[in-house]
N, C-alpha and C positions, 0 to 999 in steps of 0.2 A: 710290219716287220721293224723290230727295234735295231737301229743302226749302232754298230759299235764306235765307241769313242776312239779317236786316233791315239796311239801311244805317245807319251811325252818323251822327247829326246832332250838330253842335257849335254852341253858342250863344255869342254875343258874343265873338268871336275877333277879336283886333286884327291887322291886317296890318302887318308890321314892315319888310319890305324886298322887293327884287326878286332873283330868281336868274337862272340861265341861261335863255336863249330867252324872255325877257320874263315868265316866270312869277312871280306875287306869292308871297311867302312869309310863313308864320306859324308859331308854335310852340304845341303844346299838350301838356303833361305830358311834356316832353322830346323830343316827336317833331316833326320838320319837316314842315309840310304846304304843298303847292304848290297854287296855284289860278290862274285867269285872270280878267282883267277887274276886278282890284282895284288900289287905290292905297295905298301905305304911309300908315297913319293910319286907314284905313277900319276900322270895327267891324262884323263881318258874322256872319251865320249860315251854316254850311256843312253839306253833306252829303258824306261820303266816298265817292269813287268807286273808290278803290284803297286798300287799308289793309295796309301791310307793317309789319314790325318797327321799323325805323328812320325811316320816312317814309310820308306818305300823299298822295294826290291828291284834291282836293275840287272841288265846284262850288258857287258862291254861290247861296244860296236867297233871301237878303234882306240889304240893306245897312241896318244898324241905325242907324249914324252914319257919314255920309260924312267922308272926310278933308278937312282945311282946304285940301290941295292939289288936291282933285278939281275939274275944270272940266267944263262941259257940251260933249259931243261936238257937232261942227258938221254931221255927216252923218246923213241920215235912215236909212240902212242900218247904222248902227254898232250893233254888238251881235250882228247876224246875219251880215253880211259879215265875213270874216276879214281883210280887207286892211289896215285901219289900227287895230290893237287898242289903241293908246295915245292915242287922241284925248282921253280923259278926264284925261290927265296933261299939265301945262303943258310947253311945249317945253324950257324951261331944265332942267326935272326930267328929261325924257327924256335929254338931254344928259349930266347928271350920273350917271344910272344906267348909260348906255353907256360912259361913261369908267370908271366903277367896275368894270364887268364885264371891259373890256379889260385894265385893270391887274391885276385879280385873276387872270385867266387867265394872263397873262404871269408873274406871281409864282408861282402855285401849280402850274401845269402846266410853264411854260417855265423855272422857276427863275431868272428875270431879276430881279436885285436892284440892278445898278449902273447900268442905262440911264437916260437922260433921257426921262421921260414927258411929252410936250408935251400941251397941252390940245386936247381934240377939236375938230375944225373942223366947226362947226354949219352948217346951211344957211340962206341968206338967205330962200328961199322954202320954206315948209313946206306949201303947197298947190300944186296944178297944176304939180309938179315932174317928173313922168314924161314921157318922150317916146314910150313905147310901152304900149299896153293891148291885152289879148286877152279878148274875151267870147265866151261859149258859148251856143248855141241848145240849148233843151232842151224836150221836150214834157212835162216834169214840173217845175212851179214848186215851189220850196221854200215850204212852209207853216209859219208860226209856230205856237206852241202854242195861241194864241188862235183862229187860224184853223182849226186842226184840230178844235177844240171847237165851231166855228160850223157848224151843219148846212147853212147856205146857201152854203158856199164849195165849189166843185167841186174834187175832188182832183186832176184832171189839167188843167193848164193850160200853155199855151206860155209860155215865158219867155226872155229874153236878158239875160245878166249874167255874174256870177261864180259859180263853184262854192262851195258851202257847205264850210267846212273839214270834212274827213273824210267828206264825203258826195259820191260821184263821179257819181251819176245825176241830181242835181237842181241847178237853178241858181236864184239870187235874181234877181228881175226888178229890174235896176238901172235907175233913172230919172235920178239925178244922182250922178256920181262926181266927187270933187275931187282926183283924182290927176293929171288933165290939165285943160287949159282946156276951156271949154264946148264946143268943137267935138266933143269925144268924146261928149258927151250928145246933141248934134244928129244926129250920125251914127248912134249906136246906137238912139236913139228913132225916127229916121226909118226905119231898117231894120226895126224891130219893127213899125211902123205898116204899111209896105209888105207885109211877110209876113203879117200879120194880115188886111189888106184883101183880099189875093188868095188867102188861105187856104193859103198854102205850108206844107208839112209840116216841123215842126221836128224835129231829131234825137233819136232814142231810142238812148242809148249801150248799153243792154242787149240791145235787139233788132237794133241796127245798121240801123235803118230811118229814114226821113225824109231831107230834102234839105238844109236849112240846118244848118251844123255850128259854124263859128266866124267871128268878125269881129276882124280884127287892124288896129289903128290905130297909125300912127307919125307924130307931129307934131314936126318939127324947129325948132330956133331960127332957121334960115334961112327959116322960112315954108312950106317944103315939107311937104305933107301926103300920106301914102301909106296906102292902105286895100286890104286883101286879104280877100276873102270866100271862105271855105272851104266847099265843097259836097261831098255824099256821092257824087253821080253827075253825068253830063253832062245837061244840060237847056237847049239852046241858046235856046229861046224865053223861058223864064223868066229865065235868066241876063241876057240882053239887057234884058228889061223891068225887072228889079230894079236893074241897074247904071245904066241910063239914068236911072231915077227918082231914084237916089241922087245922081247927078251933077248933076241939075237942082236938087235940094234943097240940096246942099252944094257950090257951084261952087268953093270954095277947094281942093278935091281936086286935086292935081297929078299923082298917079299912082293909078291904080285897077286892081287885079288880081283874078283869081279863081283858086282852086286846086281841082282836083278830087281829093278824098281818099277813095278807096274802102275804106281800111284801117280796122281796128277801133280804132286809136289816133289821137290828134290831131296827132301830129308831122307836120310838112311838110318836114323836111330832106332826105327822099329823094324828094320830089315836085317837080314843075316848075309854078311859079306862071306863069299866062298873063297878059300885059299887055293890058288892055282899053282903057285910056286913059293917055296920058302916056308917059314915057321908061322906066318899069319899075323904077326905083329912086329913092332920095331922097338929097339931099346935106345932111349935117350938118357943123357947124363946131366944132372944139375948139381953143382958142387961135388961132394963125394958120393952122391946118391945116383942110382940107376932107376929108371922108370920104364915099365912096360907100357907101350902106346899101341893100343888096339885100333883097328880101322874107325871105330865109333868114339874113341876117347877124346875128351877135351884136354888140350895141353897148351900151355903158353906158346904162342907161334914165334916168339923171338927168344931163342934159348939164351944167348949171351945176356940180354937184358932181364930176362926172367932171373938169372943169377943175381944181378944187381937189385932187382926189385925184392927178391926174398932175403937178400943179405941185409937190406935196409929194415925189412919186416923183423928179421932176427934181432938186429941191433935195437930197434925200438921196443921189442918185447922185453929186453934186459933180464934174460933168464939166468938163473943161478943154479939150477939142477934140482930145485925143490918145488917148482911150480906145476900145477895141473893146468894145461893149456887147452882150451876149446877151439877148434878150428871149424868155424861155421862157413857154409857154402864150400865145403872142402873139396869137392870134386874128386879127382883121383888121388888125393891126399898129398899132393906135392908140397904145400906150404908146411903142413904139419910134420911131414917127414924130414923137410929141410931143417926145421927148428928143433927136431926131437933130441938132438944130443944135449941141449941145455935144459930139457923139461923132465920132471918126474913122471908125467903121463900126458899122453896126447889123446884128446877125445874129438873125433871128427864127425860131423853131421852134414848130411847132404840128401836132398830129395830123390836124386836119380839113383835107383838101385845098381844099374850097371857100373856107374861110376864108383859106388862104395865097393863093389866087387874088385874093381881095378885097384882101388886104394888098399884093400887087404893084401892083394897080390904084390903091390909095390913095397908094402911094409915087410912082407915075408922075404921078398927078393933082397932087401937090405938088412935082414936079420934084426928088424926092430920089433921087439916084443912088448913095448910099453905104449904102443899106439893102437887105439881101438876106434873103429868106424862104424857108423850107424846110419842106415837109410831112413829117412822120414823128415817131417816137418819140425824144425827146432822149437817152434812155438808149442807143439805138442809134446815132443820128446822131453824137453828140459823141465820136468816136474820135480817135486821133492824126493820121490822114490828113485828117479834117475840120479840126482845128486848124492843120495845116500849110498847108492851103488858105486858111482864113478868119481865122486868128490865135487865140491863146487869149484868152479874156475877161479884160479888166481889171475889168469890172463885169457882174454878173449880175442882171437884173430878172427876178423870178418871180411870176406872178400866177395861181396854181392855182385850180381849182374849190373848192367848199365842203369837200369831203373833204381838202383839203390835198394835199401832194406825196406821190407813191408813195416808199416807204422806198428803193427802188432809185435814185430821182432824187436824194434826200437823200444817199445814198452816192456818187452820181455828182458832186455838187456838192463834197463833201469831197475827192474825188479830183481834181477840176478845180482846186480851191483858188484861186479867183479873190480878188483883194485885197478886193473889196467885193461884198456881195449886198444888193439892195434887195427885200424881200419885201412884195408887195402881197396882201392878204388880205380875203375876205369872211366869214371864220370865225375869230375870234381863239382859240378853243380849238384848232383843228387847226394854226393858225399857231404857237401856243405849243408844241405837241407837236413840230413840225418844228424849232423854234428849239432845243429841249433836244437833239435828235439832232444839230444842226449845232454845238452848243456844244463838241463834241470839238475843233474847229478855229476857231470864230468866237465873237466877243463882240458882244452887242447894244450899239449905241452910243446909239441914240435911236429913239423910236417915237411915232407920232401916229395916233390914230383919226380917222375921217371919217364924218360922218353922211350917208349917201347916201339914206336912206329915213325921212324924219321920220314919226312916228306909228307906227313899227314898232319891233321890238327888234333889227333887223339892224344890224351894225356892219362898216364896212370899216376897215382898219388898214394903215398902212405902217411897215416896220421897216428900219433900216439896220444891217447886220451887217459887221463888219470882221475880216479874218483876224488871228488872234492871232500875236504875234511868236514866232518859233522860238527856243527856248532856245539860247543859244550854248555851245559846249563850253568847259570851263575851260582 
């Protein structure tokens, strides 16, 4: 039997900086060490969890001397819940490190050297900023190390909250979450109380047993409040009892739904939510526009910062009223609709048909007649016949997922050669990669990062790319 090597422990290591994905960085004997939960300036003891030739990953065992920048986290679940990993870092420092990462990715990966890098747009509200939260029922509560060592703690307990990072079958029992205003706490804690009082079975993800699965809450700036309870199988009596009790306890709910999900995964996009109370959807407002949010709609989860993000996108597009704007990865049409007052025509393209149906409803809701939305793959849709019908784009707005754009789409954009591309990204590394590929024909004029998710390492970013002048023949 091969004996495991003992893990290496390092003492009095100074954290010097942040690296990608919010990981703290230190150096020891020429080796780069990545860890989590540290602040630059901290002096810590570390145990190496991965030890390679050029780098290592480590876990903090003790903070010997806290950084002068370290602040006290405001949430009781910090350190266990993985939702807000930077609560121990002052917000102005969070913004500085996000700006640093965005700039470095554009320089190192995208080779962007001449663009104007504007200051990051920080959030006014760093708490209660999300409009959507999803909680999970589990018959296995996550136990801390102290609880595991306590013989009085029962190993199997029902819980309702967030999954622990990298642990799929247990949840943390969340009692207070600062990502949304207090209504999320009232709804979640009421649901837990009802379920425990009536001994309703919580879901077991490994065995695919139990009844209560997920609780999805959407709180809009309009005041509308939508709740969707996901259950494993039909149980008419208990469904009525639970939903009536929830409505009585939280009368602010404007739409209450339930979704029967008999699948092994939690996705509801191929299921049909059933409206129990209200109109079955919520209305959110961005700028001067209203948007229908159905239970399965994707919508920016920070409404205030979405306004900021879309305002920057609109400014970068520099529309005069004469442009045909193509909105790629348009989702439910929010960006295209937001910039529509300055455009001659909006052409939105999105793979997901349900999203396109929502986009059409949103255009109609706002009396926008010059926006047209199409379901399909932009690589296949955007051919000569399509351009002849709808016009070639003067401005392309692209808002891809975290993985960035498919290389075929990058090549398609090079082929289309629109005068301006406005790239909206939730991952500055893949954005920089795509910008490098587009540099064959495009130059980056300006870039601005946006902080959509305070107390996390995530960064949104907008870049304006302009078509390079074609060299004239002598």
